[in-house]
C-alpha positions as CSV (number, residue, x, y, z in Angstrom):
1,M,47.8,-52.2,41.9
2,A,48.5,-54.8,44.6
3,T,50.3,-53.5,47.7
4,I,51.6,-55.0,50.9
5,H,48.9,-57.0,52.8
6,D,46.5,-57.0,49.8
7,L,44.8,-60.2,48.9
8,V,45.2,-61.3,45.3
9,L,43.6,-64.0,43.2
10,I,46.2,-65.7,41.0
11,H,44.8,-66.8,37.7
12,V,46.6,-69.8,36.2
13,D,45.9,-70.8,32.5
14,N,43.3,-68.0,32.4
15,K,41.2,-69.6,35.2
16,P,41.1,-68.7,39.0
17,G,43.9,-70.7,40.6
18,F,44.5,-69.7,44.2
19,Y,44.5,-66.8,46.7
20,A,47.6,-65.2,48.2
21,R,48.5,-62.3,50.4
22,V,51.2,-59.9,49.4
23,E,53.8,-60.0,52.2
24,E,56.6,-57.8,50.8
25,I,57.5,-55.9,47.7
26,E,61.2,-55.0,47.4
27,P,63.2,-53.7,44.5
28,D,64.9,-56.3,42.4
29,I,68.5,-56.0,41.2
30,K,67.1,-55.2,37.7
31,P,65.7,-51.7,37.4
32,G,61.9,-51.6,37.1
33,W,61.4,-55.0,38.6
34,W,60.3,-56.1,42.1
35,Q,60.6,-59.1,44.3
36,V,57.1,-59.8,45.4
37,K,56.8,-62.2,48.3
38,L,53.4,-64.0,48.4
39,L,51.8,-66.0,51.2
40,V,49.9,-68.6,49.2
41,L,46.7,-69.5,51.0
42,T,46.7,-73.3,50.3
43,F,47.1,-76.2,52.7
44,P,49.8,-76.3,53.7
45,M,50.5,-72.6,53.2
46,Q,53.5,-71.7,51.1
47,V,55.6,-68.6,50.4
48,F,56.6,-67.8,46.8
49,T,58.8,-64.9,45.7
50,W,58.1,-63.8,42.2
51,I,60.1,-61.2,40.3
52,L,57.5,-59.0,38.6
53,D,57.4,-55.6,36.9
54,D,55.0,-52.8,37.6
55,F,52.5,-53.9,34.9
56,Q,52.4,-57.5,36.2
57,I,51.8,-56.2,39.7
58,E,48.9,-54.1,38.3
59,G,47.3,-57.2,36.7
60,A,48.9,-57.6,33.3
61,N,49.2,-61.1,31.9
62,F,52.6,-62.8,32.1
63,T,54.0,-66.3,31.9
64,M,56.2,-68.5,34.0
65,D,57.7,-71.6,32.3
66,G,55.1,-71.1,29.6
67,T,52.1,-71.0,32.0
68,P,49.9,-67.9,31.7
69,L,49.5,-66.1,35.0
70,R,47.8,-62.9,36.2
71,L,47.3,-61.2,39.6
72,E,43.9,-59.8,40.4
73,D,43.2,-57.6,43.5
74,V,40.5,-59.1,45.7
75,I,38.1,-56.7,47.5
76,S,36.2,-58.1,50.4
77,P,32.4,-57.9,50.3
78,V,32.5,-55.7,53.4
79,E,34.8,-53.2,51.8
80,M,32.8,-53.3,48.6
81,E,29.6,-52.4,50.6
82,R,31.4,-49.5,52.3
83,I,32.6,-48.2,48.9
84,E,29.1,-48.4,47.4
85,K,27.6,-46.6,50.4
86,E,30.2,-43.8,50.1
87,K,29.4,-43.5,46.4
88,F,25.7,-43.3,47.1
89,D,26.1,-40.7,49.8
90,K,28.3,-38.6,47.5
91,E,25.8,-38.8,44.7
92,L,22.9,-37.9,47.0
93,A,24.8,-34.9,48.4
94,Q,25.6,-33.7,44.9
95,K,21.9,-34.0,43.8
96,I,20.8,-32.0,46.9
97,R,23.3,-29.3,46.0
98,Q,22.1,-29.1,42.4
99,E,18.4,-28.8,43.6
100,G,19.2,-25.8,45.8
101,G,19.9,-27.2,49.2
102,A,18.3,-29.7,51.5
103,P,14.6,-30.6,51.1
104,K,12.3,-28.7,53.4
105,V,10.5,-30.6,56.1
106,I,7.0,-29.5,57.1
107,S,5.7,-30.6,60.4
108,L,2.1,-31.7,60.5
109,M,2.1,-31.7,64.3
110,D,2.9,-28.0,64.6
111,R,-0.1,-26.7,62.7
112,R,-2.2,-24.5,65.1
113,K,-5.5,-22.9,64.4
114,K,-5.3,-19.2,64.2
């Protein structure tokens, strides 16, 4: 679900249309609806306020004046890399626990003749 300061990709006619940043989400006069202020990242930049429900903010399809639209959360490649590293580290730690602890390291330098 998009929240304040998230980047979103707005799909127009089922194709990527433009990027925007969510500036504000405030309750609308209608229960269950929200006024979503978007900073549209075009040249020149513009600010739109759309009245959306929870499902539309979460990425459900909707129309405005007959035009199909959809919001999609955008995750930066840096953030995606961090998420993947955390997932890998978690899976590795779980595998080590399942195998009975950390692997043993044997030093080849410490072997002494007896």
